[in-house]
C-alpha positions in Angstrom: 28.1 -47.9 -32.2 25.6 -50.0 -30.6 25.6 -52.2 -27.7 28.4 -54.8 -27.6 27.9 -58.3 -28.3 28.8 -60.9 -25.8 31.2 -62.4 -25.3 33.2 -59.3 -26.0 36.5 -59.5 -27.7 39.6 -60.4 -25.7 42.0 -57.7 -24.9 45.3 -59.1 -23.8 46.5 -58.2 -20.3 49.8 -57.6 -20.3 52.2 -58.1 -17.5 55.5 -56.1 -16.9 58.4 -57.5 -15.0 59.9 -55.2 -12.6 62.9 -54.4 -14.3 63.8 -50.8 -13.0 61.4 -49.1 -15.4 62.4 -45.2 -16.0 59.2 -43.0 -14.9 56.6 -42.7 -17.6 57.5 -40.3 -20.3 61.2 -40.3 -19.7 62.3 -41.7 -22.8 66.0 -42.1 -23.4 67.7 -40.3 -26.4 68.1 -43.2 -28.7 71.3 -42.0 -30.4 73.5 -43.0 -27.7 75.0 -46.6 -28.0 74.5 -48.9 -25.1 74.5 -52.5 -23.7 71.6 -54.8 -24.4 70.2 -53.9 -20.9 70.4 -50.0 -21.6 68.6 -50.5 -25.0 66.0 -53.1 -23.4 65.3 -50.1 -20.8 65.0 -47.7 -23.6 62.4 -49.9 -25.0 60.4 -50.3 -21.9 60.5 -46.4 -21.7 59.0 -46.4 -25.4 56.6 -48.8 -24.3 55.3 -46.8 -21.4 55.1 -43.6 -23.5 53.0 -45.7 -25.9 55.4 -45.3 -28.8 55.2 -49.2 -29.7 56.9 -49.0 -33.0 60.0 -47.5 -31.3 59.9 -50.1 -28.4 59.8 -52.8 -31.0 62.9 -51.4 -32.6 64.7 -51.3 -29.7 63.8 -54.6 -28.2 65.1 -56.0 -31.8 68.5 -54.1 -31.4 68.8 -55.7 -28.0 68.1 -59.0 -29.2 71.0 -58.8 -31.4 73.4 -58.2 -28.2 71.4 -60.8 -26.1 69.4 -63.3 -28.2 68.9 -65.4 -25.4 66.7 -63.1 -23.2 63.4 -64.5 -22.7 62.6 -61.1 -21.0 63.4 -59.1 -24.2 61.1 -61.6 -26.6 58.3 -61.2 -23.7 58.4 -57.5 -24.1 58.5 -57.5 -27.9 55.3 -59.6 -27.8 53.7 -57.2 -25.6 54.8 -54.4 -28.0 53.3 -56.4 -31.0 50.1 -57.1 -29.1 49.6 -53.5 -28.2 49.6 -52.7 -31.9 47.3 -55.7 -32.6 49.9 -57.5 -34.3 49.1 -60.9 -32.9 50.6 -63.4 -35.3 54.1 -61.5 -34.6 53.3 -61.4 -30.8 52.7 -65.2 -31.0 56.1 -65.9 -32.4 57.8 -63.8 -30.0 55.9 -65.2 -27.0 57.0 -68.6 -28.4 60.6 -67.6 -28.3 60.4 -66.5 -24.9 59.0 -69.8 -23.8 61.5 -71.7 -25.8 64.1 -70.1 -23.7 62.5 -70.6 -20.4 60.0 -73.2 -20.7 58.1 -72.7 -17.3 57.4 -68.8 -18.2 53.9 -68.6 -17.0 53.1 -64.8 -17.8 54.4 -65.4 -21.4 52.0 -68.6 -21.6 49.4 -66.0 -20.4 49.8 -63.4 -23.0 50.3 -66.1 -25.8 47.3 -67.4 -24.9 45.4 -63.8 -25.4 47.1 -63.7 -28.7 45.7 -66.9 -30.1 42.3 -65.6 -28.6 42.6 -62.6 -30.8 43.3 -64.5 -33.7 40.3 -66.5 -33.1 42.5 -69.7 -32.6 40.6 -70.8 -29.5 41.7 -74.3 -29.2 45.2 -73.3 -29.0 44.2 -70.5 -26.5 42.7 -73.1 -24.2 45.9 -75.1 -24.6 48.2 -72.2 -23.7 46.2 -70.9 -20.7 46.2 -74.5 -19.4 49.9 -74.3 -19.6 49.9 -71.1 -18.0 48.0 -72.5 -14.9 50.3 -75.7 -15.0 53.1 -73.3 -14.2 51.0 -70.7 -12.1 48.3 -72.7 -10.7 46.7 -69.8 -8.6 46.7 -67.2 -11.2 43.0 -66.1 -11.1 43.3 -64.0 -14.3 44.3 -67.2 -16.0 41.6 -69.3 -15.2 39.1 -66.3 -16.4 40.9 -66.3 -19.6 40.7 -70.0 -19.8 36.9 -69.7 -19.3 36.4 -67.1 -22.3 38.6 -69.3 -24.3 36.5 -72.5 -23.6 33.3 -70.4 -24.1 34.7 -69.0 -27.5 35.1 -72.6 -28.5 31.9 -73.7 -27.6 32.8 -76.0 -24.5 30.3 -74.3 -22.0 30.5 -76.9 -19.1 34.6 -76.3 -19.4 34.0 -72.5 -19.4 31.7 -72.6 -16.3 34.2 -74.9 -14.4 37.0 -72.4 -15.3 35.4 -69.5 -13.7 34.3 -71.5 -10.8 37.8 -72.2 -10.2 38.5 -68.8 -10.3 36.0 -68.0 -7.7 37.0 -70.7 -5.4 40.5 -69.2 -5.3 39.3 -65.6 -5.0 35.8 -65.9 -3.4 35.8 -62.3 -2.3 37.1 -61.0 -5.6 33.8 -59.5 -7.3 35.4 -59.5 -10.8 35.2 -63.3 -10.6 31.4 -63.3 -10.1 31.0 -60.4 -12.8 32.9 -62.7 -15.5 30.7 -65.5 -14.5 27.7 -63.1 -15.0 28.9 -62.3 -18.5 29.3 -65.6 -19.5 25.5 -66.5 -18.7 24.5 -63.0 -20.1 22.0 -62.6 -21.9 21.1 -66.2 -22.3 18.1 -68.0 -20.5 17.5 -68.8 -17.8 18.4 -65.2 -16.8 18.5 -66.1 -13.2 21.6 -67.3 -13.5 23.4 -64.0 -14.6 21.2 -62.3 -12.0 22.6 -64.4 -9.3 26.4 -64.0 -10.7 26.0 -60.3 -10.9 24.3 -60.0 -7.5 27.5 -61.6 -6.0 29.7 -59.3 -7.6 27.8 -56.4 -6.1 27.7 -57.7 -2.7 31.7 -57.6 -3.0 31.7 -54.4 -4.4 28.6 -52.0 -4.4 30.0 -49.7 -6.3 30.8 -52.1 -9.5 28.7 -50.1 -12.3 29.2 -52.7 -15.1 27.4 -55.2 -12.7 24.4 -52.7 -12.3 24.3 -52.2 -16.0 24.1 -55.9 -16.9 21.8 -56.9 -14.1 19.3 -54.0 -15.1 19.0 -55.5 -18.5 18.8 -59.1 -17.1 15.8 -57.9 -15.0 14.0 -56.6 -17.8 14.2 -59.9 -19.8 12.6 -61.4 -16.9 10.0 -58.8 -16.9 11.0 -57.6 -13.4 10.6 -54.0 -14.1 10.9 -52.3 -10.8 14.4 -54.1 -10.2 15.4 -53.1 -13.7 14.8 -49.4 -12.9 16.6 -49.8 -9.5 19.8 -50.7 -11.3 19.8 -48.5 -14.0 19.3 -45.4 -11.7 22.3 -47.1 -9.3 24.4 -47.0 -12.6 23.6 -43.5 -13.6 24.3 -42.6 -9.8 27.7 -44.1 -9.9 28.9 -43.3 -13.6 26.7 -40.0 -14.6 25.3 -39.3 -18.1 28.4 -39.1 -20.0 29.3 -42.9 -20.5 28.6 -44.9 -23.5 26.2 -47.1 -21.5 24.5 -43.8 -19.7 21.8 -43.8 -22.6 21.0 -47.3 -22.6 20.3 -47.1 -18.8 17.7 -44.5 -19.4 16.1 -46.8 -21.7 16.1 -49.8 -19.5 14.6 -47.5 -16.6 12.0 -46.3 -19.1 11.1 -49.9 -19.9 11.4 -51.1 -16.6 8.7 -48.2 -15.3 6.4 -49.2 -18.1 6.5 -53.1 -17.3 5.1 -51.6 -13.7 2.7 -49.6 -15.4 4.1 -46.2 -14.0 4.0 -44.2 -17.2 4.6 -40.7 -15.4 7.9 -42.1 -14.0 8.8 -43.4 -17.5 8.3 -40.3 -19.1 10.3 -38.4 -16.7 13.4 -41.1 -17.2 13.1 -40.0 -20.9 13.1 -36.2 -20.0 16.1 -36.7 -17.5 17.9 -38.2 -20.7 17.0 -35.3 -22.9 18.1 -32.8 -20.4 21.6 -34.7 -19.3 22.5 -37.1 -22.0 24.6 -36.5 -24.8 22.4 -36.1 -27.8 25.0 -36.7 -30.7 25.6 -40.3 -30.1 23.5 -43.7 -30.7 21.1 -44.5 -29.1 19.7 -41.0 -28.5 17.5 -41.5 -31.6 15.7 -44.3 -29.4 15.0 -41.6 -26.6 13.7 -39.4 -29.3 11.1 -42.0 -30.6 10.3 -43.3 -27.1 9.3 -39.6 -26.3 7.3 -39.2 -29.4 9.7 -36.6 -31.3 10.5 -39.0 -34.1 8.7 -42.0 -36.0 9.7 -45.6 -35.9 10.7 -45.4 -39.7 12.7 -42.1 -39.0 14.4 -44.0 -35.9 15.4 -47.2 -38.3 16.7 -44.8 -41.0 18.9 -43.1 -38.3 20.4 -46.6 -37.4 23.9 -46.6 -38.7 24.4 -50.3 -39.1 22.8 -53.7 -38.7 23.4 -53.7 -34.8 21.8 -50.5 -34.5 18.8 -51.6 -36.6 18.2 -54.5 -34.5 18.3 -52.4 -31.4 15.8 -50.0 -32.8 13.5 -52.7 -33.8 13.8 -54.3 -30.6 13.0 -51.2 -28.8 10.1 -50.2 -31.1 8.7 -53.9 -30.6 8.9 -53.8 -26.8 7.4 -50.2 -26.8 4.4 -51.4 -28.9 3.9 -54.6 -27.0 3.6 -52.5 -23.7 1.2 -50.3 -25.4 -1.0 -53.1 -26.1 -0.3 -53.2 -30.1 1.2 -57.0 -29.9 0.5 -57.7 -33.5 2.3 -54.7 -34.6 4.9 -55.3 -32.0 5.4 -59.2 -33.1 6.5 -57.9 -36.6 9.4 -56.2 -35.1 10.2 -58.4 -32.4 10.2 -61.6 -34.9 12.4 -59.8 -37.1 15.1 -59.2 -34.5 14.8 -62.9 -33.5 15.4 -64.0 -37.1 18.4 -61.6 -38.0 20.3 -61.2 -34.7 22.6 -63.6 -33.1 21.4 -65.0 -29.6 24.3 -63.4 -27.8 23.0 -60.1 -28.2 20.9 -57.8 -26.0 18.2 -57.2 -28.8 17.9 -60.7 -29.4 17.2 -61.4 -25.5 14.7 -58.5 -25.5 12.7 -59.7 -28.4 12.6 -63.5 -27.4 11.4 -62.6 -23.9 8.8 -60.3 -25.1 7.4 -62.7 -27.5 7.3 -65.4 -24.7 5.2 -62.9 -22.8 2.9 -61.9 -25.7 2.1 -65.8 -26.3 1.8 -66.2 -22.6 -0.7 -63.4 -22.5 -2.4 -64.5 -25.6 -2.8 -68.2 -24.1 -4.2 -66.6 -21.0 -6.9 -64.7 -23.2 -8.0 -67.5 -25.1 -8.5 -69.6 -21.7 -10.4 -67.1 -20.5 
């Protein structure tokens, strides 16, 4: 897999009410008859153990005995959401709300179910209802911001994220989410500022360093890109899905500042320490000179990886001074990828630098 597109797909954040849950893994004997509450507890035990189908059956049995329980419908919706059965989750959450119209947590999870069904306008409406009943729920403001963004209402998205920040100004995640909203779009300084605020509040937030490193790379601030890439690797090591991307960012950061020996060392560290079996390791092989651009493109497994490969080939050629060949790759990326992707941002920013350099040369 290549880098995720932004915005990332929403994942439901599931709240569990305090109901005297048994210890995780201690699943009761389903053969023993019991009250609705006992069967409910059994369902919760199954849910905690990750046995969501069994949890669903237990909740349904309990509902036959207690059909007016908003908590049973709520937990049924959680189990359906955990299996990706969002249409059934919507029905369950709506039943919980029908019984308890001010059930803020049910509105919240219902909003995520609608988002996962790409019903973004419905998600906006439901997240607003969640906030109506729980006006200080920062997670709901962040989810509302994502829903506004997904429905193309950018100004309202920013307002929702800023509402979350006002309520929890010391929470690094609220700033990180605002940074993700701006990333990887121009002007990149907006994302850098938001990620910087997240890092000020939590200097160990590796994901903020990851995204800020790329934002600096888009801006041509190679030294800063290197610093964030190296900090990410110091925090997370070489075995995460993003470690190789940080080695690549460090390489190009060094190349932007014309430190070729340091750039080479960044690649050699990746060769020595990273997982060679996963993408984008072939990009490392290309940059270090072990494979050709043509072979790199053949090794790309899907359109996303092909776009990454072309973006990195184009950036590499540009930094080596072969701008004509670079533009062939970079323009392909610009014309064939979505503007919300890192390859698109890399291509557009480097095309801009090439044109700027060309205009300066002509003036001379």
